[in-house]
VEXNU-726948 format. One line per 4 residues: number of its first residue (from 0); their letters; for each residue z, y, x of N, C-alpha, C, CB. Coordinates in Angstrom, 3 decimals, decimal comma. Atoms other than C-alpha are relative to their C-alpha. Glycine has a CB too. Example, Ala and Ser with C-alpha at 12.3 -4.5 7.8 and 13.67 -1.06 7.14 Angstrom:
<rs>
0	as	0,000 -1,190 0,890 7,800 -4,500 12,300 0,000 1,200 0,900 1,246 0,027 -0,992 ~ -0,060 -1,190 -0,820 7,140 -1,060 13,670 0,730 1,090 -0,770 -1,415 0,462 0,414
</rs>
This chain:
<rs>
0	msvn	-0,313 -1,248 0,072 -47,283 -22,003 7,847 1,773 0,095 -0,258 -0,965 0,630 -1,175 ~ -1,095 -0,287 -0,228 -43,185 -21,652 9,496 0,950 0,828 -0,180 -0,032 -0,044 0,597 ~ -0,677 -1,154 -0,317 -40,643 -19,261 8,922 1,712 -0,944 0,967 0,285 1,100 -1,867 ~ -1,349 0,292 -1,073 -37,992 -19,454 12,328 1,746 0,595 -0,886 -0,399 1,299 1,853
4	vtid	-0,421 -0,941 0,016 -34,397 -17,981 11,226 1,361 -0,284 0,329 -0,320 0,595 -1,004 ~ -1,147 -0,061 -1,072 -31,485 -17,298 13,498 0,544 0,803 -0,213 -0,153 0,082 1,242 ~ -1,129 -1,091 0,952 -27,972 -16,210 11,739 1,380 0,117 1,285 0,778 -1,054 -2,034 ~ -0,316 -0,637 -1,377 -25,676 -15,035 14,803 2,106 0,141 -0,779 -1,361 2,119 0,447
8	attl	-1,377 0,086 0,798 -22,042 -15,579 12,541 1,614 -0,211 0,553 -0,217 -1,129 -0,841 ~ -1,726 0,038 -0,955 -19,218 -14,989 15,795 1,217 1,303 -1,283 -0,375 1,241 2,574 ~ -0,525 -1,097 1,131 -18,274 -11,662 13,881 0,527 -0,509 -1,339 -1,178 0,959 -0,412 ~ -1,181 1,060 1,952 -17,934 -13,118 10,040 1,102 -0,929 0,289 -1,160 -1,553 -1,225
12	lkls	-0,727 1,021 -0,708 -16,313 -15,657 12,289 1,860 0,445 -0,050 -0,747 -0,032 1,725 ~ -1,540 -1,181 -0,664 -13,070 -12,811 13,724 0,412 0,145 -1,160 -0,203 1,794 0,851 ~ -0,463 -0,938 0,876 -13,466 -10,706 10,579 0,495 -0,537 -0,770 -0,701 0,778 -0,498 ~ -0,091 1,073 1,039 -12,833 -13,717 8,676 1,651 -0,588 0,641 -1,597 -1,325 0,064
16	atvl	-1,249 0,203 -0,605 -9,702 -14,743 11,247 0,835 1,518 -0,070 -0,269 -0,590 1,585 ~ -1,349 -0,924 0,516 -8,407 -11,290 11,141 0,986 0,249 -1,397 -0,445 1,192 0,126 ~ -1,062 -0,023 1,568 -7,582 -11,354 7,451 0,656 -0,946 -0,614 -0,625 0,305 -1,153 ~ -0,413 1,273 0,472 -6,648 -14,610 6,860 0,923 0,236 0,788 -0,785 -1,293 0,047
20	rqlp	-1,820 -0,506 -0,386 -3,618 -13,545 9,243 0,351 0,990 -0,378 0,511 0,231 1,370 ~ -0,473 -1,804 0,222 -3,174 -10,005 8,193 0,358 -0,266 -1,629 -1,671 1,571 0,306 ~ 0,201 0,019 1,043 -3,173 -11,727 4,836 1,232 -0,288 -0,922 -0,946 -0,711 -0,046 ~ -1,539 0,432 0,120 0,781 -13,168 4,783 0,489 1,398 -0,424 0,814 -0,657 1,537
24	yaln	-1,110 -1,491 0,454 2,077 -9,430 5,439 -0,655 0,669 -0,778 0,486 1,161 1,164 ~ 0,161 -1,331 1,031 -0,149 -7,152 3,591 0,438 -1,135 -2,196 -2,714 0,900 0,369 ~ -0,996 0,506 1,561 0,936 -10,023 0,096 1,387 0,524 0,149 0,248 -1,920 -0,253 ~ -1,893 -1,027 -0,596 4,836 -8,681 1,677 0,054 0,671 0,084 0,862 0,146 1,002
28	qavn	-0,540 -2,052 0,478 4,162 -4,913 1,596 -0,393 -0,549 -1,911 -1,918 2,174 1,058 ~ 0,091 0,071 1,650 2,682 -6,054 -1,979 0,926 -0,179 -0,943 -0,685 -0,883 -0,379 ~ -0,993 0,896 0,449 5,197 -7,882 -3,399 1,499 0,927 -0,162 0,082 -1,308 1,152 ~ -0,909 -1,283 0,460 8,084 -5,379 -2,425 -0,372 1,095 -0,833 0,386 0,678 1,047
32	rtak	0,733 -1,717 0,475 6,136 -2,006 -3,554 0,050 -0,862 -1,364 -2,046 0,845 0,786 ~ -0,350 0,139 1,407 7,012 -4,292 -6,434 0,671 0,582 -0,463 0,351 -0,848 -0,376 ~ -0,942 0,057 0,168 9,333 -5,300 -6,662 1,502 1,416 -0,141 -0,134 -0,866 0,808 ~ -1,058 -1,219 -0,128 10,738 -1,766 -5,770 -0,241 1,021 -1,632 -0,504 1,129 1,757
36	lave	0,197 -0,678 1,251 8,739 -0,434 -9,466 1,075 -0,549 -0,949 -1,470 -0,210 -0,559 ~ -1,054 0,745 0,596 10,678 -3,010 -11,052 1,294 0,598 -0,520 0,334 -0,877 0,872 ~ -1,178 -0,724 -0,032 13,495 -1,431 -9,962 -0,334 0,932 -0,916 0,446 0,530 1,295 ~ -0,223 -1,782 1,856 12,670 2,055 -11,591 -0,556 -0,620 -0,658 -0,927 2,034 -0,202
40	agrl	-0,070 0,730 1,562 11,511 0,283 -14,410 1,438 0,561 -0,773 0,102 -1,995 0,166 ~ -0,895 0,870 1,643 14,324 -1,488 -15,596 1,375 1,638 0,653 1,003 -3,037 0,267 ~ -0,643 -0,490 -0,305 16,501 1,688 -14,019 0,117 1,006 -1,401 -0,276 0,280 1,274 ~ 0,802 -1,346 1,821 14,417 3,999 -16,519 0,481 -0,853 -1,013 -2,416 0,243 -0,465
44	evet	-0,364 0,970 0,819 15,025 1,119 -18,699 2,277 -0,215 -0,380 -0,912 -1,440 0,983 ~ -1,062 0,414 0,414 18,221 0,472 -18,901 0,789 1,832 -0,775 0,806 -0,937 1,508 ~ -1,035 -1,432 0,867 19,329 4,890 -19,505 -1,182 0,190 -1,186 0,335 2,023 1,249 ~ 0,359 -0,684 1,064 17,002 5,263 -21,923 0,628 -1,503 -1,764 -2,179 0,442 0,414
48	hfti	0,025 0,738 1,924 18,251 2,060 -24,503 1,486 -0,171 0,498 -1,223 -1,986 -0,721 ~ -1,463 -0,381 0,403 22,450 3,372 -23,508 0,096 1,740 0,542 1,308 -1,209 0,939 ~ -0,654 -1,304 -0,179 24,121 6,194 -22,896 1,373 -0,288 1,268 0,624 0,556 -1,737 ~ -0,805 0,172 -1,441 25,241 6,319 -19,494 0,918 1,057 0,618 -0,989 -0,188 1,073
52	rknw	-2,053 -1,037 0,208 29,149 8,586 -18,852 -1,146 -0,129 1,818 2,869 -1,378 -0,562 ~ -0,470 -0,637 -1,688 28,981 7,704 -14,654 -1,339 -1,169 0,122 2,187 -0,358 1,071 ~ 1,174 -0,234 -0,017 25,735 6,911 -12,818 -0,254 -2,086 0,649 -0,420 1,702 1,119 ~ -1,054 0,541 -1,603 27,237 3,847 -10,484 -0,797 -1,556 -1,084 2,823 0,455 0,289
56	ivnr	-0,061 1,427 0,780 26,042 0,508 -13,702 -1,773 0,558 0,704 0,661 -0,331 -2,279 ~ 1,468 -0,449 -0,105 22,084 2,848 -13,441 0,478 -1,124 1,827 -0,547 2,454 -0,092 ~ 0,729 0,683 -1,762 22,432 2,012 -9,050 0,238 -1,277 0,006 0,766 0,549 1,636 ~ -0,509 1,595 -0,660 23,893 -2,067 -9,301 -1,399 -0,169 -0,669 1,731 -1,155 -0,613
60	vkvl	1,175 0,293 0,325 20,142 -2,180 -10,557 -1,056 -0,437 1,161 -0,379 1,065 -0,693 ~ 0,824 -0,131 -1,549 18,414 -3,477 -6,913 -0,281 -0,620 -0,565 0,200 -0,116 1,504 ~ 0,544 1,397 -0,686 16,420 -6,142 -5,500 1,170 0,036 0,970 -1,745 -0,038 0,805 ~ -1,688 0,492 -0,114 19,286 -8,207 -4,740 -1,187 -1,253 1,500 1,254 -1,156 -2,319
64	eysr	0,558 1,092 -1,525 16,408 -10,042 -1,902 -1,531 0,380 -0,845 0,711 -2,462 0,225 ~ 1,178 -0,639 -0,771 13,263 -8,691 -0,164 -0,264 -1,445 0,081 0,152 1,080 1,485 ~ 1,162 1,362 -0,731 10,260 -11,090 0,046 -0,321 0,055 1,631 -1,806 0,164 -0,760 ~ 0,654 0,923 -2,114 9,486 -12,678 3,689 -1,458 -1,214 0,086 1,866 -1,631 0,832
68	vgsl	1,140 0,549 -0,302 6,206 -13,527 4,764 0,356 -1,963 0,112 -0,529 0,887 1,528 ~ 0,371 0,778 -0,869 7,091 -16,564 5,323 0,395 -0,748 -2,545 1,107 -0,389 2,211 ~ 0,206 0,259 1,314 8,264 -17,142 0,841 -0,307 1,045 -0,918 0,987 -0,587 -0,421 ~ 0,793 -0,633 0,988 6,593 -14,583 -0,715 0,349 0,357 -1,156 -0,859 -0,568 -0,231
72	taiv	-1,225 -0,312 1,101 9,292 -13,752 -3,422 0,957 0,989 0,336 0,875 -1,211 -0,274 ~ -0,828 -1,332 -0,197 11,677 -10,503 -4,113 0,710 -0,778 -1,568 -1,041 2,014 0,033 ~ -0,186 0,713 1,016 14,116 -11,132 -6,173 0,656 1,800 -0,987 1,227 -1,658 0,425 ~ -0,315 -1,916 -0,169 15,107 -7,666 -8,526 0,997 -0,351 -1,728 -2,256 1,694 -0,147
76	gidp	-0,560 0,425 0,991 18,417 -7,952 -10,687 1,467 1,314 0,178 0,240 -1,856 0,134 ~ -1,654 -1,402 -0,376 22,021 -5,745 -10,990 1,365 -1,008 0,601 0,914 1,062 -2,199 ~ -0,246 1,350 -0,715 23,460 -7,321 -8,497 2,041 -0,085 -0,267 -0,717 0,168 2,144 ~ -1,596 0,741 0,773 27,382 -8,310 -8,979 1,316 0,508 0,377 0,261 -1,639 0,397
80	rvqs	-0,683 -0,804 -0,588 29,354 -7,195 -6,637 0,049 1,425 -0,008 -0,130 -0,294 0,882 ~ -0,787 -1,606 -0,922 31,541 -4,138 -6,770 1,525 -0,417 -0,435 -0,560 2,156 -0,860 ~ -1,231 0,182 -0,800 34,703 -3,372 -6,013 1,845 -0,432 -0,483 -0,046 1,338 0,602 ~ -1,520 0,421 0,952 37,335 -3,975 -9,149 -0,105 -1,579 -0,669 0,209 1,265 -1,604
84	splq	0,209 1,566 0,802 36,948 -6,837 -11,579 -2,339 -0,112 0,204 0,909 0,289 -2,688 ~ 1,922 0,203 -0,026 32,890 -8,727 -11,394 -0,232 -0,029 -1,595 -0,777 -1,888 0,881 ~ 1,071 0,459 1,532 30,323 -8,430 -14,314 -0,361 -1,107 -0,386 -1,299 0,420 -0,067 ~ -0,094 1,120 0,654 30,568 -10,214 -16,663 -0,863 0,332 -1,480 1,613 -0,406 -0,118
88	cc	0,520 -0,633 1,222 28,479 -10,239 -19,747 0,502 -0,565 -1,549 -1,540 -0,163 0,130 ~ -0,357 0,621 1,596 28,847 -10,914 -23,550 1,667 0,003 0,042 -0,711 -1,914 -0,327
</rs>
């Protein structure tokens, strides 16, 4: 008794290639969305721990560098560029 099985995997291979091609772009969007959520959380954290009289310091919390498909890294922080003297710590 012999059983012959033939499998056509071309559709599966095409689907896999499409998914692998789109994966970096999907990851890029996910990293950027996560960075924006981190900015919102950081602003909320600043507002809850400090007495804010003017919103300029809260608006300084931002995405300093967005993710790109090639790097997939975003940088979130406090923008040190202000019109008067630069922000200094301690």
